[in-house]
N, C-alpha and C positions, 0 to 999 in steps of 0.2 A: 503495499498500499503506501501510497506518497500523499501529503498533503499539502494543501495550497490555500489560501484564502482570496475572496471576491470583496473587493471594498465598493461600497455602492449596488453598480450594476454591474452585469460581466458584460465587456471583457476586462473589466478593470481590475488586475490581478494585484494584491501585494506585493512592493518586490521585498525582500530582504536587503535590510543597510545597517548601516551603524547603529539603527535606533528600531528597526524590525526585524524578527526572527521567528521562524516558524520551525518548531520543533516536530521532526520529522521519527520523533520516537513515541509521540504522545498527540500530534498534531496540534498542542497550543500556538495560538497567536501571544508573543511577546513583544510589547510596543512600549518604549524607554523615553522617557521626557515627551509624554503626551503634548502636543500642539493642538491648537484650535482647526487645524487643516485634517487633523484624525479624527474627529467627529462625522459620526455615520454608520452605516450598516455594514456588518461585516459576515459573510456567509463561508462558513467551511465547505471543500471541496476537496473529497476524497476518491482517488483514482485507483483502481486495482490495474495494475502494470501487467499483469498476465492476459488479461480480457480487457485491457483497454475501457470498463466499463467506470462510469461517475455516478458519485452519489452526492448533492446537497443537502448540507443542514439548514436549519432554519435561519433568518437574519437574527443577527446580533446585536441591537443598538449600542454604540460610544457616543454616551452625552456628557460633555465637560460640563462642571459644577464649578461654580463662581464662588460658593461661600469657603472654599480650603478645607471641606471636610471628606477627609480619607473613607468613613465608613470602618469597617471593621478591619483593613488594612495596616495590620501592624508591624513592624519591622521585622524580616525574618530572613533566614537564608534558605530556599529551597534544593535541596538537594537529593537524589536518589539514585545514587549508583549502588550496582552489584559490588556484593564483596571481591569477586574477580572479575577482569576484563579481559578476557582472551583475545589474542590479537597475533597475525604474523610479522613476522621480523619485515621492518622497511614498509608497514601500513601506516595509514594515520587512523588516532583513534581520538574521537572528539567524544568531550563528556560535557555535559551541560550541568550548569550551575547557574542559578536567578537570585538575585536580591531584591526581594520586593517590601514595599513600603512606603514610608512617606520620610 
């Protein structure tokens, strides 16, 4: 499976850059330092690479708050590493670690 996100309407896909990251492990979309231009609807697209079929999730709105309240997002580090990560010599290993919060 591969994961991608549509921003507002197809065919505008979220492109990964220094602020945006799509986890190919979980399908989660992470946005750092949210800006006004990030507000809108996000739709997850899951593609089965064997059959080349796609399934779209429901749109999820991102709404900016003006009151500075983060809700229940206390600062924390999200790490879910397995106990061991087998890999072949010379290959690249990518470990995902995210700091969340205010």
